[in-house]
The first five atom37 places (N, CA, C, CB, O) and aatype in JSON, in Angstrom:
{
  "aatype": [12, 3, 14, 3, 6, 19, 3, 5, 3, 0, 10, 0, 10, 16, 13, 9, 19, 6, 0, 3, 2, 13, 7, 15, 11, 2, 9, 19, 6, 10, 10, 14, 3, 7, 11, 2, 9, 15, 19, 2, 15, 11, 2, 1, 19, 2, 18, 19, 0, 1, 10, 19, 5, 18, 8, 13, 19, 3, 15, 19, 11, 3, 5, 19, 0, 5, 13, 16, 5, 7, 13, 3, 3, 9, 12, 2, 15, 3, 1, 10, 1, 6, 15, 13, 13, 5, 4, 10, 6, 10, 6, 3, 13, 3, 17, 12, 10, 18, 7, 15, 6, 1, 14, 10, 4, 19, 6, 3, 17, 11, 15, 8, 16, 3, 18, 2, 7, 18, 6, 6, 16, 3, 14, 5, 9, 15, 17, 13, 17, 6, 19],
  "atom_mask": [
    [1, 1, 1, 1, 1],
    [1, 1, 1, 1, 1],
    [1, 1, 1, 1, 1],
    [1, 1, 1, 1, 1],
    [1, 1, 1, 1, 1],
    [1, 1, 1, 1, 1],
    [1, 1, 1, 1, 1],
    [1, 1, 1, 1, 1],
    [1, 1, 1, 1, 1],
    [1, 1, 1, 1, 1],
    [1, 1, 1, 1, 1],
    [1, 1, 1, 1, 1],
    [1, 1, 1, 1, 1],
    [1, 1, 1, 1, 1],
    [1, 1, 1, 1, 1],
    [1, 1, 1, 1, 1],
    [1, 1, 1, 1, 1],
    [1, 1, 1, 1, 1],
    [1, 1, 1, 1, 1],
    [1, 1, 1, 1, 1],
    [1, 1, 1, 1, 1],
    [1, 1, 1, 1, 1],
    [1, 1, 1, 0, 1],
    [1, 1, 1, 1, 1],
    [1, 1, 1, 1, 1],
    [1, 1, 1, 1, 1],
    [1, 1, 1, 1, 1],
    [1, 1, 1, 1, 1],
    [1, 1, 1, 1, 1],
    [1, 1, 1, 1, 1],
    [1, 1, 1, 1, 1],
    [1, 1, 1, 1, 1],
    [1, 1, 1, 1, 1],
    [1, 1, 1, 0, 1],
    [1, 1, 1, 1, 1],
    [1, 1, 1, 1, 1],
    [1, 1, 1, 1, 1],
    [1, 1, 1, 1, 1],
    [1, 1, 1, 1, 1],
    [1, 1, 1, 1, 1],
    [1, 1, 1, 1, 1],
    [1, 1, 1, 1, 1],
    [1, 1, 1, 1, 1],
    [1, 1, 1, 1, 1],
    [1, 1, 1, 1, 1],
    [1, 1, 1, 1, 1],
    [1, 1, 1, 1, 1],
    [1, 1, 1, 1, 1],
    [1, 1, 1, 1, 1],
    [1, 1, 1, 1, 1],
    [1, 1, 1, 1, 1],
    [1, 1, 1, 1, 1],
    [1, 1, 1, 1, 1],
    [1, 1, 1, 1, 1],
    [1, 1, 1, 1, 1],
    [1, 1, 1, 1, 1],
    [1, 1, 1, 1, 1],
    [1, 1, 1, 1, 1],
    [1, 1, 1, 1, 1],
    [1, 1, 1, 1, 1],
    [1, 1, 1, 1, 1],
    [1, 1, 1, 1, 1],
    [1, 1, 1, 1, 1],
    [1, 1, 1, 1, 1],
    [1, 1, 1, 1, 1],
    [1, 1, 1, 1, 1],
    [1, 1, 1, 1, 1],
    [1, 1, 1, 1, 1],
    [1, 1, 1, 1, 1],
    [1, 1, 1, 0, 1],
    [1, 1, 1, 1, 1],
    [1, 1, 1, 1, 1],
    [1, 1, 1, 1, 1],
    [1, 1, 1, 1, 1],
    [1, 1, 1, 1, 1],
    [1, 1, 1, 1, 1],
    [1, 1, 1, 1, 1],
    [1, 1, 1, 1, 1],
    [1, 1, 1, 1, 1],
    [1, 1, 1, 1, 1],
    [1, 1, 1, 1, 1],
    [1, 1, 1, 1, 1],
    [1, 1, 1, 1, 1],
    [1, 1, 1, 1, 1],
    [1, 1, 1, 1, 1],
    [1, 1, 1, 1, 1],
    [1, 1, 1, 1, 1],
    [1, 1, 1, 1, 1],
    [1, 1, 1, 1, 1],
    [1, 1, 1, 1, 1],
    [1, 1, 1, 1, 1],
    [1, 1, 1, 1, 1],
    [1, 1, 1, 1, 1],
    [1, 1, 1, 1, 1],
    [1, 1, 1, 1, 1],
    [1, 1, 1, 1, 1],
    [1, 1, 1, 1, 1],
    [1, 1, 1, 1, 1],
    [1, 1, 1, 0, 1],
    [1, 1, 1, 1, 1],
    [1, 1, 1, 1, 1],
    [1, 1, 1, 1, 1],
    [1, 1, 1, 1, 1],
    [1, 1, 1, 1, 1],
    [1, 1, 1, 1, 1],
    [1, 1, 1, 1, 1],
    [1, 1, 1, 1, 1],
    [1, 1, 1, 1, 1],
    [1, 1, 1, 1, 1],
    [1, 1, 1, 1, 1],
    [1, 1, 1, 1, 1],
    [1, 1, 1, 1, 1],
    [1, 1, 1, 1, 1],
    [1, 1, 1, 1, 1],
    [1, 1, 1, 1, 1],
    [1, 1, 1, 1, 1],
    [1, 1, 1, 0, 1],
    [1, 1, 1, 1, 1],
    [1, 1, 1, 1, 1],
    [1, 1, 1, 1, 1],
    [1, 1, 1, 1, 1],
    [1, 1, 1, 1, 1],
    [1, 1, 1, 1, 1],
    [1, 1, 1, 1, 1],
    [1, 1, 1, 1, 1],
    [1, 1, 1, 1, 1],
    [1, 1, 1, 1, 1],
    [1, 1, 1, 1, 1],
    [1, 1, 1, 1, 1],
    [1, 1, 1, 1, 1],
    [1, 1, 1, 1, 1]
  ],
  "atom_positions": [
    [[97.57, 73.07, 120.61], [98.45, 74.09, 120.2], [97.74, 75.51, 119.91], [99.18, 73.59, 118.96], [96.74, 75.59, 119.19]],
    [[98.26, 76.52, 120.48], [97.62, 77.84, 120.23], [97.37, 78.31, 118.77], [98.44, 78.85, 120.85], [98.41, 78.66, 118.22]],
    [[96.4, 78.4, 118.11], [96.39, 79.1, 116.87], [96.91, 80.23, 116.14], [95.59, 79.26, 116.78], [97.09, 80.37, 114.93]],
    [[97.18, 81.23, 117.37], [97.96, 82.39, 116.98], [99.41, 82.22, 116.66], [97.88, 83.32, 117.98], [99.98, 82.9, 115.8]],
    [[100.04, 81.19, 117.46], [101.34, 80.59, 117.36], [101.6, 79.91, 115.88], [101.46, 79.51, 118.54], [102.66, 80.12, 115.3]],
    [[100.68, 79.17, 115.37], [100.85, 78.59, 114.41], [100.7, 79.51, 113.05], [100.06, 77.54, 114.54], [101.34, 79.31, 112.01]],
    [[99.83, 80.46, 113.25], [99.7, 81.57, 112.31], [101.09, 82.1, 112.05], [98.75, 82.71, 112.85], [101.66, 82.14, 110.96]],
    [[101.53, 82.48, 113.15], [102.69, 83.34, 113.23], [103.87, 82.69, 112.54], [103.03, 83.65, 114.67], [104.63, 83.26, 111.76]],
    [[103.93, 81.29, 112.96], [105.01, 80.4, 112.24], [104.92, 80.45, 110.77], [104.9, 78.9, 112.65], [105.81, 80.82, 110.01]],
    [[103.51, 79.94, 110.4], [103.41, 79.6, 109.2], [103.43, 81.03, 108.12], [102.13, 78.71, 109.17], [103.78, 80.93, 106.94]],
    [[103.11, 82.01, 108.6], [103.17, 83.41, 107.75], [104.64, 83.95, 107.88], [102.05, 84.64, 108.38], [105.25, 84.34, 106.88]],
    [[105.12, 83.96, 109.03], [106.48, 84.64, 109.04], [106.72, 86.1, 108.79], [107.23, 84.02, 108.13], [107.76, 86.68, 108.48]],
    [[105.6, 86.52, 108.97], [105.58, 87.99, 108.63], [105.4, 89.05, 109.72], [104.53, 88.21, 107.72], [104.64, 88.77, 110.64]],
    [[106.03, 90.25, 109.7], [105.74, 91.35, 110.89], [105.23, 92.44, 110.19], [107.04, 91.86, 111.8], [105.0, 92.49, 108.98]],
    [[105.04, 93.41, 111.12], [104.49, 94.82, 110.19], [105.49, 95.52, 110.05], [103.38, 95.83, 110.77], [105.76, 96.51, 110.73]],
    [[106.32, 94.93, 108.85], [107.37, 95.99, 108.23], [106.87, 95.57, 106.67], [109.34, 95.69, 108.67], [106.1, 94.67, 106.36]],
    [[107.54, 96.5, 105.84], [107.62, 96.02, 104.4], [109.18, 96.59, 103.96], [106.22, 96.72, 103.37], [109.82, 97.56, 104.37]],
    [[109.51, 95.49, 102.88], [110.94, 96.01, 102.41], [110.82, 96.86, 101.23], [111.93, 94.83, 102.05], [110.36, 96.37, 100.2]],
    [[111.22, 98.14, 101.28], [111.05, 98.92, 100.27], [112.35, 99.18, 99.3], [110.53, 100.07, 100.84], [113.43, 99.34, 99.88]],
    [[112.32, 99.23, 98.09], [113.58, 99.1, 97.13], [113.77, 100.65, 96.95], [113.3, 98.16, 95.53], [112.8, 101.32, 96.58]],
    [[114.97, 101.26, 97.18], [115.39, 102.61, 97.09], [116.29, 102.84, 96.11], [115.88, 103.07, 98.22], [117.32, 103.37, 96.54]],
    [[116.26, 102.59, 94.74], [117.13, 102.54, 93.9], [118.41, 101.44, 94.26], [117.47, 103.92, 93.76], [119.6, 101.69, 94.45]],
    [[117.69, 100.11, 94.27], [118.73, 99.13, 94.27], [119.14, 98.76, 95.87], [0.0, 0.0, 0.0], [119.56, 97.65, 96.19]],
    [[118.95, 99.93, 96.88], [119.21, 99.42, 98.34], [117.89, 99.23, 99.06], [120.12, 100.46, 99.21], [116.93, 99.93, 98.75]],
    [[117.82, 98.28, 100.03], [116.61, 97.86, 100.52], [116.4, 98.76, 101.92], [116.64, 96.22, 100.73], [117.31, 98.87, 102.75]],
    [[115.14, 99.37, 102.08], [114.97, 99.86, 103.35], [113.79, 99.39, 104.05], [114.96, 101.2, 103.31], [112.69, 99.3, 103.51]],
    [[114.09, 99.02, 105.5], [112.78, 98.46, 105.97], [112.05, 99.53, 106.54], [112.9, 97.31, 106.98], [112.58, 100.41, 107.22]],
    [[110.57, 99.43, 106.22], [109.74, 100.7, 106.59], [108.67, 99.88, 107.75], [108.83, 101.54, 104.99], [108.02, 98.95, 107.27]],
    [[108.49, 100.14, 109.01], [107.64, 99.8, 109.64], [106.33, 100.38, 109.64], [108.08, 99.77, 110.53], [106.14, 101.58, 109.79]],
    [[105.22, 99.33, 109.45], [103.77, 99.78, 109.11], [103.22, 100.19, 110.53], [102.78, 98.5, 108.37], [102.26, 100.96, 110.54]],
    [[103.65, 99.83, 111.53], [103.07, 100.23, 112.87], [104.49, 100.65, 113.82], [102.07, 98.8, 113.6], [105.64, 100.3, 113.53]],
    [[104.14, 101.37, 114.85], [105.38, 101.55, 115.68], [106.12, 100.17, 116.38], [104.95, 102.55, 116.85], [105.52, 99.54, 117.25]],
    [[107.11, 99.87, 116.05], [107.45, 98.76, 116.71], [107.32, 97.55, 115.83], [106.69, 98.66, 117.88], [107.75, 96.47, 116.24]],
    [[106.79, 97.65, 114.73], [106.32, 96.62, 113.77], [107.36, 95.64, 113.51], [0.0, 0.0, 0.0], [106.93, 94.52, 113.23]],
    [[108.46, 95.77, 113.55], [109.48, 94.65, 113.26], [109.25, 93.64, 114.36], [111.06, 95.18, 113.26], [109.69, 92.5, 114.19]],
    [[108.55, 93.96, 115.56], [108.33, 92.84, 116.69], [107.0, 92.73, 116.75], [108.9, 93.13, 118.17], [106.55, 92.3, 117.82]],
    [[106.25, 92.98, 115.91], [104.86, 92.55, 115.82], [104.45, 91.64, 114.78], [104.07, 93.61, 115.7], [104.32, 92.13, 113.65]],
    [[104.22, 90.32, 114.96], [104.22, 89.05, 114.25], [102.53, 89.3, 113.78], [104.68, 87.5, 115.35], [101.64, 89.69, 114.54]],
    [[102.36, 88.95, 112.29], [101.17, 89.0, 111.8], [100.54, 87.57, 112.18], [101.24, 89.36, 110.31], [101.16, 86.52, 112.04]],
    [[99.27, 87.67, 112.65], [98.64, 86.33, 113.09], [97.02, 86.66, 112.47], [98.76, 86.05, 115.06], [96.69, 87.55, 111.68]],
    [[96.2, 85.67, 113.09], [94.75, 85.29, 112.57], [93.94, 86.9, 112.75], [93.93, 83.81, 113.7], [93.15, 87.46, 111.99]],
    [[94.5, 87.32, 114.09], [93.5, 88.35, 114.72], [94.15, 89.7, 114.11], [93.44, 88.32, 116.6], [93.41, 90.68, 114.25]],
    [[95.22, 89.93, 113.54], [95.63, 91.14, 113.27], [95.95, 91.31, 111.78], [96.73, 91.42, 114.1], [96.46, 92.33, 111.31]],
    [[95.59, 90.25, 111.08], [96.15, 90.14, 109.57], [95.41, 90.89, 108.61], [96.15, 88.73, 109.05], [95.91, 91.17, 107.52]],
    [[94.05, 91.28, 109.0], [93.34, 92.43, 108.22], [94.03, 93.91, 108.46], [91.74, 92.5, 108.72], [94.28, 94.75, 107.59]],
    [[94.21, 93.97, 109.6], [95.11, 95.27, 109.93], [96.24, 95.32, 109.18], [95.59, 95.38, 111.37], [96.41, 96.37, 108.56]],
    [[97.12, 94.42, 109.06], [98.44, 94.14, 108.2], [98.14, 94.43, 106.93], [98.99, 92.7, 108.22], [98.91, 95.17, 106.32]],
    [[97.02, 93.93, 106.29], [96.67, 93.95, 104.87], [96.31, 95.65, 104.56], [95.26, 92.82, 104.57], [96.78, 96.39, 103.7]],
    [[95.37, 95.89, 105.56], [95.07, 97.49, 105.25], [96.56, 98.31, 105.25], [93.94, 98.23, 106.6], [96.83, 99.06, 104.31]],
    [[97.37, 98.14, 106.19], [98.49, 99.22, 106.59], [99.37, 98.72, 105.01], [99.53, 98.87, 108.56], [99.83, 99.64, 104.35]],
    [[99.51, 97.54, 104.58], [100.3, 97.49, 103.64], [99.87, 98.07, 102.16], [100.61, 96.24, 103.66], [100.59, 98.44, 101.22]],
    [[98.47, 98.01, 102.29], [97.92, 98.63, 100.96], [98.07, 100.12, 101.21], [96.28, 98.22, 100.6], [98.35, 100.79, 100.22]],
    [[97.96, 100.66, 102.24], [97.82, 102.1, 102.73], [99.53, 102.63, 102.35], [97.27, 102.17, 104.69], [99.74, 103.77, 101.95]],
    [[100.61, 101.67, 102.55], [101.95, 102.21, 102.09], [102.22, 102.09, 100.62], [103.06, 101.51, 102.8], [102.82, 102.99, 100.03]],
    [[101.79, 101.04, 100.02], [102.06, 100.84, 98.79], [101.45, 101.96, 97.8], [101.61, 99.52, 98.52], [102.13, 102.56, 96.97]],
    [[100.06, 102.17, 98.03], [99.41, 103.15, 97.38], [99.31, 104.31, 97.67], [98.49, 102.93, 97.24], [98.96, 105.13, 96.83]],
    [[99.59, 104.64, 98.88], [99.49, 106.12, 99.36], [100.85, 106.65, 99.97], [98.31, 106.26, 100.5], [101.35, 107.68, 99.51]],
    [[101.41, 106.02, 100.93], [102.55, 106.35, 101.45], [103.91, 106.49, 100.58], [102.68, 105.47, 102.38], [104.81, 107.33, 100.6]],
    [[103.74, 105.59, 99.99], [105.19, 105.22, 99.17], [105.35, 106.08, 97.91], [105.25, 103.55, 98.62], [106.42, 106.29, 97.34]],
    [[104.08, 106.59, 97.54], [104.11, 107.69, 96.41], [103.74, 108.95, 96.72], [103.3, 107.38, 95.34], [103.4, 109.64, 95.76]],
    [[103.69, 109.59, 98.08], [102.89, 110.71, 98.49], [103.76, 111.91, 98.02], [102.56, 110.71, 100.09], [103.19, 112.99, 97.86]],
    [[105.39, 111.78, 97.74], [106.05, 112.73, 97.57], [105.87, 112.93, 96.07], [107.34, 112.57, 98.1], [105.51, 114.01, 95.6]],
    [[106.11, 111.88, 95.35], [105.74, 112.11, 93.69], [104.5, 112.54, 93.41], [105.81, 110.87, 92.83], [104.41, 113.18, 92.36]],
    [[103.17, 112.32, 94.27], [101.98, 112.87, 93.98], [101.84, 114.22, 94.32], [101.04, 112.2, 94.5], [100.96, 114.9, 93.8]],
    [[102.66, 114.69, 95.21], [102.34, 116.04, 95.73], [103.61, 116.67, 94.44], [102.69, 116.32, 97.84], [103.09, 117.56, 93.76]],
    [[104.56, 116.46, 94.17], [105.25, 117.16, 93.2], [104.31, 117.1, 91.72], [106.78, 116.46, 93.08], [104.13, 118.15, 91.12]],
    [[103.89, 116.13, 91.33], [102.9, 116.01, 90.46], [101.81, 117.19, 90.46], [102.34, 114.75, 90.71], [101.58, 117.99, 89.56]],
    [[101.37, 117.11, 91.38], [100.16, 118.01, 91.97], [100.88, 119.56, 91.84], [99.68, 117.53, 93.86], [100.3, 120.41, 91.17]],
    [[101.81, 119.79, 92.33], [102.51, 121.12, 92.37], [102.61, 121.68, 90.91], [104.0, 120.98, 93.03], [102.19, 122.79, 90.58]],
    [[103.34, 120.6, 89.92], [103.68, 120.93, 88.9], [102.25, 121.19, 87.99], [0.0, 0.0, 0.0], [102.2, 122.07, 87.12]],
    [[101.33, 120.49, 88.25], [100.08, 120.67, 87.58], [99.59, 121.89, 87.92], [99.12, 119.68, 87.86], [99.05, 122.48, 86.98]],
    [[99.61, 122.54, 89.09], [98.95, 123.53, 89.58], [99.85, 124.53, 89.1], [98.66, 123.49, 91.03], [99.33, 125.64, 89.19]],
    [[100.92, 124.56, 88.65], [101.91, 125.63, 88.38], [101.59, 126.06, 86.93], [103.48, 125.13, 88.56], [101.67, 127.19, 86.46]],
    [[101.14, 124.67, 86.21], [100.65, 125.01, 84.81], [99.55, 125.45, 84.6], [100.66, 124.12, 84.05], [99.36, 126.25, 83.68]],
    [[98.56, 125.01, 85.42], [96.94, 125.59, 85.21], [96.77, 126.22, 86.29], [95.68, 124.53, 85.04], [96.1, 125.71, 87.2]],
    [[97.48, 127.74, 86.43], [97.26, 128.53, 87.68], [96.13, 129.3, 87.69], [98.3, 129.38, 87.96], [96.05, 130.17, 88.55]],
    [[95.03, 129.12, 86.72], [93.96, 129.66, 86.89], [92.53, 128.82, 86.9], [94.03, 130.57, 86.01], [92.52, 127.78, 86.23]],
    [[91.54, 129.13, 87.49], [90.26, 128.51, 87.49], [89.93, 128.19, 86.02], [89.17, 129.43, 88.15], [89.61, 127.07, 85.61]],
    [[90.04, 129.3, 85.29], [89.43, 129.33, 84.05], [90.26, 128.55, 83.22], [89.21, 130.67, 83.54], [89.6, 127.82, 82.48]],
    [[91.48, 128.44, 83.08], [92.29, 127.64, 82.23], [91.94, 125.99, 82.81], [94.03, 128.18, 82.36], [91.71, 125.11, 81.98]],
    [[91.94, 125.71, 84.11], [91.67, 124.25, 84.35], [90.33, 124.06, 83.83], [91.78, 123.8, 85.88], [90.17, 123.08, 83.11]],
    [[89.37, 124.79, 84.06], [87.84, 124.52, 83.5], [87.99, 124.31, 82.25], [86.77, 125.64, 83.65], [87.37, 123.3, 81.93]],
    [[88.66, 124.91, 81.17], [88.62, 124.71, 79.83], [89.44, 123.6, 79.48], [88.98, 125.83, 79.13], [89.17, 122.93, 78.48]],
    [[90.52, 123.32, 80.29], [91.31, 122.08, 79.98], [90.3, 120.84, 80.08], [92.61, 121.91, 81.06], [90.14, 120.15, 79.07]],
    [[89.6, 120.52, 81.3], [88.86, 119.55, 81.66], [87.59, 119.62, 80.75], [88.62, 119.61, 83.1], [87.05, 118.55, 80.47]],
    [[87.17, 120.55, 80.37], [85.93, 120.63, 79.42], [86.22, 120.31, 78.07], [85.31, 121.99, 79.39], [85.26, 120.12, 77.33]],
    [[87.59, 120.18, 77.52], [87.99, 119.7, 76.16], [88.43, 118.12, 76.2], [89.25, 120.64, 75.61], [88.67, 117.46, 75.19]],
    [[88.49, 117.69, 77.34], [88.99, 116.36, 77.25], [87.55, 115.21, 77.4], [90.23, 116.2, 78.55], [86.61, 115.4, 78.18]],
    [[87.68, 114.21, 76.61], [86.61, 113.1, 76.9], [86.99, 111.95, 77.85], [86.21, 112.43, 75.6], [88.14, 111.82, 78.27]],
    [[86.06, 111.19, 78.13], [86.41, 110.33, 79.06], [87.74, 109.28, 78.69], [85.13, 109.6, 79.33], [88.59, 108.75, 79.41]],
    [[87.54, 109.26, 77.46], [88.66, 108.04, 76.77], [90.04, 108.72, 76.77], [88.28, 107.53, 74.96], [91.03, 107.99, 76.71]],
    [[90.17, 110.11, 76.85], [91.39, 110.66, 77.03], [92.03, 110.48, 78.47], [91.27, 112.02, 76.68], [93.25, 110.43, 78.65]],
    [[91.05, 110.37, 79.55], [91.54, 110.1, 80.85], [91.92, 108.89, 80.74], [90.67, 110.27, 81.92], [93.04, 108.63, 81.18]],
    [[91.19, 107.87, 80.18], [91.85, 106.35, 80.0], [93.16, 106.23, 79.54], [91.11, 105.51, 79.03], [93.93, 105.4, 80.01]],
    [[93.52, 107.15, 78.5], [94.74, 107.09, 77.72], [95.51, 107.68, 78.79], [94.79, 107.84, 76.25], [96.55, 107.06, 79.05]],
    [[95.3, 108.64, 79.44], [96.62, 109.19, 80.23], [96.87, 108.05, 81.41], [96.33, 110.91, 81.0], [97.99, 107.95, 81.91]],
    [[95.8, 107.2, 81.81], [95.99, 106.41, 82.8], [96.49, 105.14, 82.43], [94.92, 106.3, 83.47], [97.13, 104.5, 83.26]],
    [[96.28, 104.67, 81.22], [96.51, 103.13, 81.05], [97.51, 103.45, 79.83], [94.98, 102.01, 80.68], [97.81, 102.48, 79.13]],
    [[98.01, 104.56, 79.53], [99.02, 104.6, 78.1], [98.46, 104.28, 76.83], [0.0, 0.0, 0.0], [97.25, 104.19, 76.62]],
    [[99.56, 104.08, 75.81], [99.26, 103.88, 74.64], [98.05, 102.87, 74.29], [100.37, 103.55, 74.14], [97.66, 102.13, 75.19]],
    [[97.48, 102.82, 73.09], [96.76, 101.89, 72.64], [97.41, 100.64, 71.77], [95.86, 102.58, 71.97], [96.83, 99.66, 71.32]],
    [[98.55, 100.94, 71.69], [99.46, 99.78, 70.93], [99.69, 98.6, 71.91], [101.04, 100.38, 70.44], [99.86, 98.77, 73.12]],
    [[99.69, 97.5, 71.35], [99.68, 96.4, 72.09], [101.01, 96.15, 72.66], [99.23, 95.32, 71.35], [102.02, 96.58, 72.1]],
    [[101.07, 95.34, 74.01], [102.23, 95.21, 74.58], [103.26, 94.34, 73.58], [101.97, 94.59, 75.95], [102.78, 93.37, 72.98]],
    [[104.55, 94.64, 73.41], [105.39, 93.59, 72.77], [106.14, 92.72, 73.77], [106.39, 94.23, 71.84], [107.07, 93.27, 74.37]],
    [[105.95, 91.72, 73.99], [106.25, 90.87, 75.14], [108.01, 90.52, 74.82], [105.07, 89.35, 75.15], [108.91, 90.4, 75.65]],
    [[108.08, 90.43, 73.5], [109.71, 90.16, 73.41], [110.38, 91.41, 73.86], [110.28, 89.8, 71.83], [111.29, 91.32, 74.67]],
    [[110.02, 92.51, 73.43], [110.9, 93.82, 73.95], [110.86, 93.91, 75.47], [110.29, 95.31, 73.36], [111.8, 94.4, 76.1]],
    [[109.75, 93.42, 76.06], [109.69, 93.44, 77.72], [110.69, 92.53, 78.25], [108.24, 92.97, 78.37], [111.4, 92.78, 79.22]],
    [[110.71, 91.45, 77.55], [111.58, 90.18, 77.9], [113.1, 91.12, 77.72], [111.3, 88.55, 76.6], [113.82, 91.28, 78.71]],
    [[113.35, 91.47, 76.87], [114.72, 91.63, 76.28], [115.2, 92.93, 77.31], [114.71, 92.0, 74.39], [116.38, 93.28, 77.21]],
    [[114.35, 93.62, 78.24], [114.56, 94.78, 78.96], [114.37, 94.46, 80.24], [113.79, 95.85, 78.58], [114.58, 95.32, 81.09]],
    [[113.9, 93.06, 80.65], [113.78, 92.63, 82.15], [115.19, 92.35, 82.99], [112.9, 91.24, 82.17], [116.17, 91.71, 82.59]],
    [[115.01, 92.97, 84.2], [116.22, 92.63, 84.81], [115.58, 91.59, 85.94], [117.11, 94.04, 85.41], [114.62, 91.9, 86.64]],
    [[116.23, 90.41, 86.01], [115.46, 89.21, 86.92], [115.77, 89.32, 88.3], [115.88, 87.68, 86.51], [115.13, 88.62, 89.09]],
    [[116.82, 90.23, 88.81], [117.05, 90.67, 90.29], [117.08, 89.55, 91.03], [116.01, 91.6, 90.88], [116.2, 89.39, 91.88]],
    [[118.15, 88.54, 90.82], [118.49, 87.6, 91.53], [117.82, 86.08, 91.02], [0.0, 0.0, 0.0], [118.02, 84.97, 91.5]],
    [[117.07, 86.42, 89.99], [116.45, 85.15, 89.2], [116.9, 85.0, 88.04], [115.07, 85.13, 88.99], [117.39, 86.01, 87.55]],
    [[116.89, 83.77, 87.24], [117.32, 83.45, 86.03], [116.01, 83.2, 85.02], [118.27, 82.22, 86.2], [114.92, 82.72, 85.36]],
    [[116.37, 83.62, 83.82], [115.33, 83.57, 83.07], [114.73, 82.18, 82.72], [115.67, 84.25, 82.0], [113.64, 82.06, 82.16]],
    [[115.5, 81.15, 83.08], [114.92, 79.64, 83.21], [114.47, 79.03, 84.48], [115.91, 78.72, 82.79], [114.18, 77.85, 84.65]],
    [[114.44, 80.23, 85.57], [113.69, 79.84, 86.78], [112.25, 79.47, 86.39], [113.7, 80.99, 87.83], [111.64, 80.08, 85.51]],
    [[111.67, 78.35, 87.16], [110.24, 77.82, 86.72], [109.29, 79.28, 87.07], [109.68, 76.21, 87.79], [108.36, 79.53, 86.31]],
    [[109.53, 80.02, 88.02], [108.54, 81.13, 88.21], [108.64, 82.11, 87.29], [108.65, 81.75, 89.46], [107.69, 82.89, 87.17]],
    [[109.75, 82.25, 86.49], [109.96, 83.33, 85.53], [109.44, 82.75, 84.47], [111.36, 83.84, 85.3], [108.86, 83.52, 83.71]],
    [[109.47, 81.26, 84.06], [108.91, 80.85, 82.7], [107.15, 80.88, 82.92], [109.57, 79.12, 82.25], [106.31, 81.17, 82.07]],
    [[106.94, 80.53, 84.18], [105.32, 80.65, 84.49], [104.82, 81.99, 83.96], [104.94, 80.58, 86.19], [103.91, 82.09, 83.14]],
    [[105.6, 83.2, 84.57], [105.06, 84.56, 84.18], [105.05, 84.74, 82.86], [105.78, 85.65, 84.72], [104.09, 85.33, 82.36]],
    [[106.16, 84.26, 82.05], [106.1, 84.72, 80.44], [104.96, 83.81, 79.95], [107.67, 84.43, 79.45], [104.25, 84.32, 79.08]],
    [[104.65, 82.58, 80.34], [103.52, 81.77, 79.65], [102.26, 82.66, 80.0], [103.38, 80.1, 80.24], [101.38, 82.77, 79.15]],
    [[102.17, 83.21, 81.07], [100.73, 84.05, 81.23], [100.81, 85.29, 80.28], [100.45, 84.64, 82.9], [99.87, 86.08, 80.22]]
  ]
}
């Protein structure tokens, strides 16, 4: 038996990602004609690289561009930018990136969770909350 065929059947993946767009699903091809290219042992590294590129770069590029434009509008001079960054400590950047120092309230998180096709009693959900 051909190992590539076994890989394709076992993984059942193609070079696409299903993206959520405010509740509707969009299919995004990671390569031209990606819906017809099966992931196998020979191309799986390329698949993972393109998946990471999509999730961490391509899918947020518009939001990052808008943030950058807004930040640039506020910090419209080199002198203002320089003074802004000089007054910040490394801990300030941590707080900006990671949020508040308050501990996470799991009960609050649970009460605001949308299980989207799952039930709170499903094993996978129970395992998640145990962690």
